[in-house]
DRENDO-1510 file (C-alpha; in Angstrom, 1 decimal, always signed):
<recs>
REC; n; res; u; v; w
REC; 1; UNK; +12.7; -20.3; -56.4 .
REC; 2; UNK; +9.0; -20.0; -55.7 .
REC; 3; UNK; +6.4; -19.0; -53.2 .
REC; 4; UNK; +2.8; -20.4; -53.4 .
REC; 5; UNK; -0.1; -19.9; -51.1 .
REC; 6; UNK; -3.8; -20.5; -50.9 .
REC; 7; UNK; -6.0; -17.6; -49.8 .
REC; 8; UNK; -9.3; -16.7; -48.3 .
REC; 9; UNK; -11.2; -15.0; -51.1 .
REC; 10; UNK; -13.0; -12.6; -48.7 .
REC; 11; UNK; -9.9; -11.3; -46.9 .
REC; 12; UNK; -7.0; -12.3; -49.3 .
REC; 13; UNK; -5.1; -13.5; -46.2 .
REC; 14; UNK; -2.8; -16.5; -46.8 .
REC; 15; UNK; -4.2; -19.9; -45.5 .
REC; 16; UNK; -1.5; -22.4; -46.5 .
REC; 17; UNK; +2.0; -21.8; -48.0 .
REC; 18; UNK; +4.6; -23.8; -49.9 .
REC; 19; UNK; +7.9; -22.0; -50.2 .
REC; 20; UNK; +11.6; -22.6; -50.9 .
REC; 21; UNK; +13.7; -22.9; -47.7 .
REC; 22; UNK; +15.7; -19.8; -48.5 .
REC; 23; UNK; +12.6; -17.7; -49.0 .
REC; 24; UNK; +10.9; -19.2; -45.9 .
REC; 25; UNK; +13.5; -17.7; -43.7 .
REC; 26; UNK; +12.5; -14.3; -45.0 .
REC; 27; UNK; +8.7; -15.0; -44.6 .
REC; 28; UNK; +8.3; -12.4; -41.7 .
REC; 29; UNK; +9.9; -9.8; -43.9 .
REC; 30; UNK; +7.7; -10.6; -46.9 .
REC; 31; UNK; +4.6; -10.4; -44.7 .
REC; 32; UNK; +5.8; -7.0; -43.3 .
REC; 33; UNK; +6.3; -5.8; -46.8 .
REC; 34; UNK; +2.9; -7.0; -48.0 .
REC; 35; UNK; +0.9; -5.6; -45.1 .
REC; 36; UNK; +2.9; -2.7; -43.7 .
REC; 37; UNK; +5.0; -1.1; -46.5 .
REC; 38; UNK; +4.3; +0.7; -49.7 .
REC; 39; UNK; +5.6; -1.2; -52.7 .
REC; 40; UNK; +4.8; -2.4; -56.2 .
REC; 41; UNK; +3.0; -5.7; -57.2 .
REC; 42; UNK; +1.4; -6.3; -53.8 .
REC; 43; UNK; -0.6; -9.5; -53.8 .
REC; 44; UNK; -3.7; -7.7; -52.7 .
REC; 45; UNK; -3.3; -5.1; -55.5 .
REC; 46; UNK; -2.8; -7.8; -58.1 .
REC; 47; UNK; -6.0; -9.6; -56.9 .
REC; 48; UNK; -8.0; -6.5; -57.6 .
REC; 49; UNK; -6.2; -5.5; -60.8 .
REC; 50; UNK; -7.4; -6.0; -64.4 .
REC; 51; UNK; -3.9; -7.6; -65.0 .
REC; 52; UNK; -3.3; -9.9; -62.1 .
REC; 53; UNK; +0.2; -10.9; -63.1 .
REC; 54; UNK; +3.4; -8.8; -63.4 .
REC; 55; UNK; +7.2; -8.8; -63.0 .
REC; 56; UNK; +9.2; -6.6; -60.7 .
REC; 57; UNK; +11.4; -5.4; -63.5 .
REC; 58; UNK; +8.2; -4.1; -65.4 .
REC; 59; UNK; +6.6; -2.6; -62.3 .
REC; 60; UNK; +9.8; -0.6; -61.4 .
REC; 61; UNK; +10.5; +0.3; -65.1 .
REC; 62; UNK; +13.8; -1.6; -65.0 .
REC; 63; UNK; +14.9; +0.0; -61.7 .
REC; 64; UNK; +14.6; -2.8; -59.2 .
REC; 65; UNK; +16.2; -0.6; -56.5 .
REC; 66; UNK; +12.9; +1.5; -56.4 .
REC; 67; UNK; +11.2; -1.5; -54.7 .
REC; 68; UNK; +11.7; -1.7; -50.9 .
REC; 69; UNK; +11.1; -5.5; -51.2 .
REC; 70; UNK; +14.0; -5.8; -53.6 .
REC; 71; UNK; +16.3; -3.6; -51.5 .
REC; 72; UNK; +15.5; -5.2; -48.1 .
REC; 73; UNK; +14.8; -8.8; -49.0 .
REC; 74; UNK; +15.6; -9.9; -52.5 .
REC; 75; UNK; +19.0; -8.3; -53.0 .
REC; 76; UNK; +20.4; -9.6; -49.7 .
REC; 77; UNK; +19.4; -13.1; -50.8 .
REC; 78; UNK; +21.1; -12.6; -54.1 .
REC; 79; UNK; +17.8; -12.6; -55.9 .
REC; 80; UNK; +16.9; -10.5; -58.9 .
REC; 81; UNK; +13.6; -10.3; -60.8 .
REC; 82; UNK; +10.3; -11.5; -59.3 .
REC; 83; UNK; +7.1; -12.6; -61.1 .
REC; 84; UNK; +3.9; -12.4; -59.1 .
REC; 85; UNK; +0.4; -13.6; -59.9 .
REC; 86; UNK; -3.0; -13.7; -58.3 .
REC; 87; UNK; -4.9; -16.9; -59.0 .
REC; 88; UNK; -8.4; -15.8; -59.9 .
REC; 89; UNK; -11.4; -17.6; -61.3 .
REC; 90; UNK; -15.0; -16.5; -61.3 .
REC; 91; UNK; -14.0; -13.1; -59.9 .
REC; 92; UNK; -12.6; -14.7; -56.7 .
REC; 93; UNK; -8.9; -15.0; -55.7 .
REC; 94; UNK; -8.0; -18.4; -54.4 .
REC; 95; UNK; -4.2; -18.0; -54.0 .
REC; 96; UNK; -1.0; -16.4; -55.1 .
REC; 97; UNK; +2.1; -17.5; -56.9 .
REC; 98; UNK; +5.6; -15.8; -56.8 .
REC; 99; UNK; +8.6; -16.9; -58.8 .
REC; 100; UNK; +12.1; -15.6; -58.3 .
REC; 101; UNK; +15.3; -15.5; -60.3 .
REC; 102; UNK; +18.8; -15.1; -59.1 .
REC; 103; UNK; +20.6; -11.9; -59.7 .
REC; 104; UNK; +22.9; -13.6; -62.3 .
REC; 105; UNK; +19.9; -14.9; -64.3 .
REC; 106; UNK; +18.0; -13.0; -67.0 .
REC; 107; UNK; +14.9; -11.0; -66.1 .
REC; 108; UNK; +11.4; -12.5; -66.8 .
REC; 109; UNK; +10.4; -11.7; -70.3 .
REC; 110; UNK; +7.0; -10.3; -71.4 .
REC; 111; UNK; +6.4; -13.6; -73.0 .
REC; 112; UNK; +7.0; -15.5; -69.8 .
REC; 113; UNK; +4.8; -13.1; -67.9 .
REC; 114; UNK; +2.0; -13.7; -70.4 .
REC; 115; UNK; +2.5; -17.5; -70.2 .
REC; 116; UNK; +2.0; -17.4; -66.4 .
REC; 117; UNK; -1.0; -15.2; -66.9 .
REC; 118; UNK; -2.6; -17.8; -69.1 .
REC; 119; UNK; -2.1; -20.4; -66.4 .
REC; 120; UNK; -3.5; -18.5; -63.5 .
REC; 121; UNK; -7.2; -19.2; -64.0 .
REC; 122; UNK; -6.5; -22.9; -64.4 .
REC; 123; UNK; -4.5; -23.0; -61.2 .
REC; 124; UNK; -7.2; -21.0; -59.4 .
REC; 125; UNK; -9.8; -23.5; -60.7 .
REC; 126; UNK; -7.7; -26.3; -59.2 .
REC; 127; UNK; -7.6; -24.6; -55.8 .
REC; 128; UNK; -11.3; -23.9; -55.9 .
REC; 129; UNK; -12.1; -27.5; -56.7 .
REC; 130; UNK; -9.8; -28.9; -54.1 .
REC; 131; UNK; -11.8; -27.2; -51.3 .
REC; 132; UNK; -14.7; -29.5; -52.2 .
REC; 133; UNK; -12.8; -32.8; -52.0 .
REC; 134; UNK; -12.5; -33.2; -48.3 .
REC; 135; UNK; -13.5; -36.4; -46.6 .
REC; 136; UNK; -17.0; -36.6; -45.1 .
REC; 137; UNK; -15.6; -38.8; -42.3 .
REC; 138; UNK; -14.1; -36.3; -39.8 .
REC; 139; UNK; -13.0; -36.7; -36.2 .
REC; 140; UNK; -15.0; -34.8; -33.7 .
REC; 141; UNK; -14.0; -31.2; -33.5 .
REC; 142; UNK; -13.7; -29.4; -30.1 .
REC; 143; UNK; -16.7; -27.1; -29.4 .
REC; 144; UNK; -14.8; -24.6; -27.3 .
REC; 145; UNK; -12.7; -21.9; -29.0 .
REC; 146; UNK; -8.9; -22.2; -28.8 .
REC; 147; UNK; -6.7; -19.3; -27.6 .
REC; 148; UNK; -3.1; -18.6; -28.6 .
REC; 149; UNK; -1.5; -15.7; -26.8 .
REC; 150; UNK; +1.5; -14.0; -28.4 .
REC; 151; UNK; +4.0; -11.4; -27.2 .
REC; 152; UNK; +4.6; -8.4; -29.4 .
REC; 153; UNK; +7.6; -10.2; -31.0 .
REC; 154; UNK; +5.2; -13.1; -31.8 .
REC; 155; UNK; +6.7; -15.5; -29.4 .
REC; 156; UNK; +4.2; -17.8; -27.7 .
REC; 157; UNK; +3.1; -16.6; -24.2 .
REC; 158; UNK; +0.4; -19.2; -23.6 .
REC; 159; UNK; -1.8; -21.7; -25.5 .
REC; 160; UNK; -4.9; -23.7; -24.7 .
REC; 161; UNK; -5.2; -27.4; -25.6 .
REC; 162; UNK; -7.8; -26.7; -28.3 .
REC; 163; UNK; -5.5; -24.1; -30.0 .
REC; 164; UNK; -2.6; -26.7; -29.9 .
REC; 165; UNK; -4.8; -29.2; -31.7 .
REC; 166; UNK; -5.7; -26.7; -34.4 .
REC; 167; UNK; -2.1; -25.4; -34.8 .
REC; 168; UNK; -1.0; -28.9; -35.5 .
REC; 169; UNK; -3.7; -29.2; -38.2 .
REC; 170; UNK; -3.0; -26.0; -40.0 .
REC; 171; UNK; +0.8; -26.2; -40.0 .
REC; 172; UNK; +2.7; -26.7; -43.2 .
REC; 173; UNK; +3.7; -30.3; -42.8 .
REC; 174; UNK; +5.6; -30.7; -46.1 .
REC; 175; UNK; +8.4; -28.3; -45.4 .
REC; 176; UNK; +11.9; -29.3; -44.2 .
REC; 177; UNK; +12.2; -26.2; -42.1 .
REC; 178; UNK; +9.2; -25.0; -40.2 .
REC; 179; UNK; +8.5; -21.6; -38.8 .
REC; 180; UNK; +7.5; -21.4; -35.1 .
REC; 181; UNK; +3.9; -20.8; -36.2 .
REC; 182; UNK; +1.8; -21.6; -39.3 .
REC; 183; UNK; +1.9; -18.9; -42.0 .
REC; 184; UNK; -1.8; -18.3; -41.6 .
REC; 185; UNK; -1.2; -17.0; -38.0 .
REC; 186; UNK; +1.6; -14.7; -39.2 .
REC; 187; UNK; -0.8; -13.4; -42.0 .
REC; 188; UNK; -3.7; -12.6; -39.7 .
REC; 189; UNK; -1.4; -10.9; -37.1 .
REC; 190; UNK; +0.3; -8.9; -39.9 .
REC; 191; UNK; -3.2; -7.7; -41.0 .
REC; 192; UNK; -3.9; -6.7; -37.4 .
REC; 193; UNK; -0.7; -4.7; -37.2 .
REC; 194; UNK; -1.6; -3.0; -40.5 .
REC; 195; UNK; -5.0; -2.1; -39.2 .
REC; 196; UNK; -3.5; -0.6; -36.1 .
REC; 197; UNK; -1.5; +1.8; -38.2 .
REC; 198; UNK; -4.4; +2.7; -40.3 .
REC; 199; UNK; -6.6; +5.8; -39.8 .
REC; 200; UNK; -9.4; +4.2; -41.9 .
REC; 201; UNK; -12.7; +3.1; -40.3 .
REC; 202; UNK; -11.8; -0.5; -41.0 .
REC; 203; UNK; -9.1; -0.3; -38.4 .
REC; 204; UNK; -11.8; -1.0; -35.8 .
REC; 205; UNK; -12.5; -4.4; -37.4 .
REC; 206; UNK; -11.0; -7.7; -36.1 .
REC; 207; UNK; -9.0; -9.4; -38.9 .
REC; 208; UNK; -10.2; -12.9; -39.6 .
REC; 209; UNK; -9.4; -15.6; -42.0 .
REC; 210; UNK; -11.3; -18.8; -43.0 .
REC; 211; UNK; -9.3; -22.0; -43.7 .
REC; 212; UNK; -9.7; -25.7; -43.8 .
REC; 213; UNK; -7.8; -27.9; -41.3 .
REC; 214; UNK; -6.1; -31.2; -42.2 .
REC; 215; UNK; -9.0; -33.1; -40.8 .
REC; 216; UNK; -11.5; -31.3; -43.1 .
REC; 217; UNK; -13.0; -28.9; -40.5 .
REC; 218; UNK; -13.6; -25.3; -41.5 .
REC; 219; UNK; -12.0; -22.8; -39.0 .
REC; 220; UNK; -12.1; -19.1; -38.5 .
REC; 221; UNK; -9.1; -17.4; -37.0 .
REC; 222; UNK; -9.4; -13.9; -35.3 .
REC; 223; UNK; -6.6; -11.7; -34.0 .
REC; 224; UNK; -6.9; -8.8; -31.6 .
REC; 225; UNK; -4.6; -6.8; -29.4 .
REC; 226; UNK; -5.1; -7.1; -25.6 .
REC; 227; UNK; -5.0; -4.0; -23.4 .
REC; 228; UNK; -4.6; -3.6; -19.6 .
REC; 229; UNK; -2.0; -4.1; -16.9 .
REC; 230; UNK; +0.0; -7.2; -17.3 .
REC; 231; UNK; -0.6; -7.6; -21.0 .
REC; 232; UNK; +1.8; -5.1; -22.7 .
REC; 233; UNK; +1.3; -5.5; -26.4 .
REC; 234; UNK; +0.1; -9.1; -26.3 .
REC; 235; UNK; -1.9; -10.5; -29.2 .
REC; 236; UNK; -4.8; -13.0; -28.9 .
REC; 237; UNK; -5.4; -15.4; -31.8 .
REC; 238; UNK; -8.7; -17.2; -31.4 .
REC; 239; UNK; -9.5; -20.5; -33.2 .
REC; 240; UNK; -13.2; -21.4; -33.8 .
REC; 241; UNK; -15.0; -24.0; -35.8 .
REC; 242; UNK; -16.8; -22.0; -38.5 .
REC; 243; UNK; -20.6; -21.7; -38.3 .
REC; 244; UNK; -22.5; -22.4; -41.5 .
REC; 245; UNK; -23.2; -18.7; -42.0 .
REC; 246; UNK; -19.5; -17.9; -41.9 .
REC; 247; UNK; -18.6; -20.3; -44.7 .
REC; 248; UNK; -21.8; -20.0; -46.8 .
REC; 249; UNK; -20.2; -17.4; -49.1 .
REC; 250; UNK; -17.1; -19.4; -49.4 .
REC; 251; UNK; -19.1; -22.5; -50.4 .
REC; 252; UNK; -21.0; -20.4; -53.0 .
REC; 253; UNK; -17.7; -19.4; -54.5 .
REC; 254; UNK; -16.2; -22.9; -54.3 .
REC; 255; UNK; -19.1; -24.3; -56.2 .
REC; 256; UNK; -18.8; -21.5; -58.8 .
REC; 257; UNK; -22.4; -20.4; -58.2 .
REC; 258; UNK; -23.6; -17.2; -59.7 .
REC; 259; UNK; -24.7; -14.3; -57.4 .
REC; 260; UNK; -28.4; -15.3; -57.8 .
REC; 261; UNK; -27.7; -19.0; -57.4 .
REC; 262; UNK; -25.9; -18.1; -54.1 .
REC; 263; UNK; -28.9; -16.2; -53.0 .
REC; 264; UNK; -31.2; -19.0; -53.8 .
REC; 265; UNK; -29.0; -21.6; -52.1 .
REC; 266; UNK; -28.9; -19.5; -48.9 .
REC; 267; UNK; -32.7; -19.1; -49.1 .
REC; 268; UNK; -33.0; -22.9; -49.2 .
REC; 269; UNK; -30.8; -23.2; -46.1 .
REC; 270; UNK; -33.2; -20.7; -44.4 .
REC; 271; UNK; -36.1; -23.0; -45.3 .
REC; 272; UNK; -37.9; -20.6; -47.8 .
REC; 273; UNK; -40.4; -22.2; -50.2 .
REC; 274; UNK; -40.3; -21.7; -54.0 .
REC; 275; UNK; -43.1; -19.2; -53.7 .
REC; 276; UNK; -41.3; -17.2; -51.0 .
REC; 277; UNK; -38.1; -17.1; -53.0 .
REC; 278; UNK; -40.0; -16.0; -56.1 .
REC; 279; UNK; -41.6; -13.2; -54.1 .
REC; 280; UNK; -38.3; -12.2; -52.4 .
REC; 281; UNK; -36.3; -12.0; -55.7 .
REC; 282; UNK; -39.3; -10.9; -57.9 .
REC; 283; UNK; -38.9; -13.7; -60.3 .
REC; 284; UNK; -41.2; -16.5; -61.4 .
REC; 285; UNK; -41.4; -19.9; -59.7 .
REC; 286; UNK; -40.1; -21.5; -62.9 .
REC; 287; UNK; -37.0; -19.3; -62.8 .
REC; 288; UNK; -36.5; -20.4; -59.1 .
REC; 289; UNK; -36.7; -24.0; -60.2 .
REC; 290; UNK; -34.2; -23.3; -63.0 .
REC; 291; UNK; -31.8; -21.8; -60.5 .
REC; 292; UNK; -32.3; -24.8; -58.2 .
REC; 293; UNK; -31.6; -27.2; -61.0 .
REC; 294; UNK; -28.3; -25.4; -61.8 .
REC; 295; UNK; -27.3; -25.4; -58.1 .
REC; 296; UNK; -28.0; -29.2; -57.7 .
REC; 297; UNK; -25.9; -29.9; -60.7 .
REC; 298; UNK; -22.9; -27.9; -59.5 .
REC; 299; UNK; -23.1; -29.2; -55.9 .
REC; 300; UNK; -23.7; -32.8; -57.0 .
REC; 301; UNK; -27.1; -33.3; -55.2 .
REC; 302; UNK; -30.6; -34.0; -56.5 .
REC; 303; UNK; -32.9; -32.2; -54.1 .
REC; 304; UNK; -33.2; -29.4; -51.5 .
REC; 305; UNK; -33.1; -32.0; -48.8 .
REC; 306; UNK; -29.7; -33.3; -50.1 .
REC; 307; UNK; -28.4; -29.7; -50.4 .
REC; 308; UNK; -29.3; -28.9; -46.8 .
REC; 309; UNK; -27.9; -32.2; -45.7 .
REC; 310; UNK; -24.6; -31.5; -47.4 .
REC; 311; UNK; -24.0; -28.6; -45.1 .
REC; 312; UNK; -25.7; -30.2; -42.2 .
REC; 313; UNK; -23.4; -33.2; -42.3 .
REC; 314; UNK; -20.4; -30.9; -42.2 .
REC; 315; UNK; -21.4; -28.6; -39.4 .
REC; 316; UNK; -24.3; -29.9; -37.3 .
REC; 317; UNK; -24.4; -33.7; -37.4 .
REC; 318; UNK; -21.2; -34.3; -35.5 .
REC; 319; UNK; -22.3; -32.1; -32.7 .
REC; 320; UNK; -25.8; -33.6; -32.4 .
REC; 321; UNK; -24.2; -37.1; -32.3 .
REC; 322; UNK; -22.1; -35.8; -29.4 .
REC; 323; UNK; -25.2; -34.7; -27.6 .
REC; 324; UNK; -24.8; -30.9; -27.9 .
REC; 325; UNK; -27.9; -28.8; -27.5 .
REC; 326; UNK; -28.9; -26.2; -30.1 .
REC; 327; UNK; -29.6; -22.7; -28.7 .
REC; 328; UNK; -32.2; -20.2; -29.9 .
REC; 329; UNK; -29.8; -18.8; -32.5 .
REC; 330; UNK; -29.4; -22.2; -34.2 .
REC; 331; UNK; -25.9; -23.0; -32.8 .
REC; 332; UNK; -24.6; -25.2; -30.0 .
REC; 333; UNK; -24.4; -24.4; -26.3 .
</recs>
């Protein structure tokens, strides 16, 4: 049995899941374990570990019962050992893989763990590359945000038409049994619940995740808890089309740009000249040109104009065609 998900490299939140039906029924429990419980081999821990792959039998030193995930989820499903891996390339995590064996089956061997470990970077590279293969012909995206209102038990209280449209586009369409909401919604809400229990300063932040819709649009999902009379425990999930600045870092990672190449690319988008970039980064103009050449090759363009146009075509052009006005901040009214 298996669980596979893509992830936002910045937040490590799940963006699209493929999972066996038996495991899918336990998805809310898995998410609670990932975000709200102490346990071994958490996905977020593996993503930051020097060894981003491991089995449950190794992590518990052959005492599976030491894992709350095993006791509360795996054992009741007659599952035994578990092998988890973070899919990392270029220092960024693009997804996670989890394999399960039945209780009657042998545990994962060190050789099998090592074999999966050798595959992870290749799988991550495939996920990274897939983000760049979207069609340039996209239907017009709504300009207004979408709002999904959830009760504390995550049942739907209310939903706007825009949110309905985006829900349909981020749902897992290839599964025989679907959850009431897409997994990305459950993940961002679980992160909110984890932050609410935290005493860390980050608890004040609104959890967010970037993901791509079926039509190729980049979205940002936010989750926050409402307060006040008449809204006991309700959670608001907001859907917005991502602004260029919100996906710039993701594009940098998707094209496998170096840190300096990413800085140069964002300077190009801001309209800086070669001389201004050289002064900003304290490098020569020739070095700037070398970085630009490397960027053009990776992105598949031949000039600064094409580079800017690549992002422009994704985010700005459809709205200008629709007659939207650009405000003083460079976005649309």
